[in-house]
C-alpha positions in Angstrom: -8.3 -0.8 15.0 -7.4 -0.4 11.3 -9.2 1.0 8.2 -8.8 -1.0 4.9 -8.5 2.2 3.0 -5.6 4.2 5.5 -2.1 3.4 5.8 -1.5 1.2 9.3 2.0 3.0 9.5 1.0 6.8 9.0 -2.9 6.9 8.6 -2.9 8.3 5.3 -5.0 7.2 2.5 -3.2 3.8 1.1 -4.9 4.3 -2.6 -5.8 0.3 -2.5 -8.4 -0.3 -5.1 -9.3 -3.4 -3.5 -10.3 -1.9 -0.4 -12.6 0.3 -2.1 -15.9 -1.3 -3.5 -16.1 0.9 -6.5 -12.9 -0.4 -7.6 -12.5 -3.8 -6.1 -12.4 -5.5 -9.3 -9.3 -3.5 -10.4 -5.5 -4.5 -9.5 -4.3 -2.7 -6.6 -1.1 -0.5 -7.4 0.9 -3.1 -5.4 0.7 -5.4 -7.8 3.2 -3.7 -10.1 5.8 -2.8 -7.4 8.3 -4.6 -5.4 8.3 -3.9 -2.0 11.5 -4.6 0.2 10.4 -7.2 3.0 12.4 -5.4 5.4 9.8 -2.4 5.2 7.0 -5.0 6.0 8.8 -6.7 8.7 9.6 -3.1 10.1 5.9 -3.0 11.0 4.9 -3.6 14.4 3.2 -7.3 14.6 -0.1 -5.8 15.2 -0.3 -3.6 12.2 0.8 -6.6 9.7 -1.8 -8.1 7.3 -4.4 -5.3 8.5 -4.7 -2.9 5.4 -1.9 -1.8 2.6 0.6 0.7 3.1 0.6 3.7 1.3 3.1 4.0 -1.7 5.3 6.7 0.7 5.5 4.0 3.5 6.1 1.4 1.2 9.0 2.9 -0.3 7.7 2.6 -3.7 7.2 6.1 -4.9 9.9 6.0 -7.2 8.9 2.7 -8.9 5.2 4.3 -9.6 6.6 7.5 -11.0 8.7 5.7 -13.5 5.7 3.3 -14.6 3.5 6.5 -15.1 6.2 8.1 -17.1 5.7 5.5 -19.8 
């Protein structure tokens, strides 16, 4: 069973604002990046669409750093 606040691939916090009731009214970080569909397709079927990946597993760390540098 997966937890909405943890990455289904590695188990680390996924920083999903939608999974946290305190920030559920805010857009998630994943809305501002482009996740390669191959990353999602590489997940086993039982892990897909269960919880957000963390930025590291989604392979978007560089995109987020560029956005934060602005």
